[in-house]
N, C-alpha and C positions, 0 to 999 in steps of 0.2 A: 229435783230441785234440793237446795240445803235448807235448813231452818235454824232460826235464833230461837233459844230460851230466853226471855227477859223477865228478871224479877226485880222487884223494888222494895225496900221495907227501910223502917227506922230500927236502928240496934237498940235494945235495953239491957243486954249483958253480954258482954263484949269476950269475955273468958269463955261463957258456952258458946258464943257463936263461933269462937277459933276451934273449940274441941268439935264442933259439928263440921265445919271445913275439913278438919283432920279425917273425920270418918267419911265425908261425902266426896270429897276429891277423888280418891281412887275410884269409888263408883262411877260418878259421872264422867271424869276424864280419862283414868287408865283402862278400865273395863268398859266404861261407857261409850268412849269415842270422841267426848266434847272437845272442842277446843275453846280456849278462854279468849273471848275478843275484849271484853272489860270488866274491870271490878274496881268500882270507884266510889268515893264519897262524894263525887261533884256530880250532882243531877241538879239541872235546871229546868226548872218547869217554865214552858212557853205560855202558860196562862189559858191553854185550851182546854175547855170542858171541865168535869167536874172532879177528876182524879185528884187526890191528895199523892204528892210526890214525896217518897221517903228519902233520907239521905244516902242511902247505898243502892248501887244498882248493878246488878251481875247480869252480862250476857254471854251465854254461851252459843258455839256453832256446832249442830250437827250436820250430818250428811243428808237428812230427810226429815220430814214431819214426822213420819211412822217411826224413824229411829229416837227421835226426840221425846215422842209419846211413850216408846217403849222402856227407855232408860228412866224417864222422871216419873213414870207411873210404876215402875218395877217394885217388887215387895221389898227387895234390898233397899232401894233408895229411900222409899216412903218409910222404912223402918227409922231411919236416920232423920228424915226432914221434919219430924216433930220437934227435933231439937232445935232446928232453926227457928220454927214457930214459935218455940217457947223464949227464944232468945231476941225475938225482934216483933215488932208490929209490922206485920206483912201489909202491903199496899195493893201490889199486883203481882201477877204471874201470868204470861201468856207465851204461846208459840208463833212465829212469824215464818211464813214460807218465803225463801229469799229467790231472786230470778237466776242464781247462778247454776 
């Protein structure tokens, strides 16, 4: 089964976030095999639960939960992930197994 990585945050430094994306995209997409499903500034809360919803949501598709974890938790990606954390206020990041 496939997997989606879903990340949501508010941007605090757009230039630093652009630099992060330039470094992270080859790791996640080219070498990691992720497919970009969504990268949007339009995130709409449906008012359920206590989660704070940030302005930006990114959704990446991987072939499996194991592959998503392997790439996301890899030393290579974690070395650049700190740049995203520094350029944003993170709200949530999780993996969802898909039924396909």
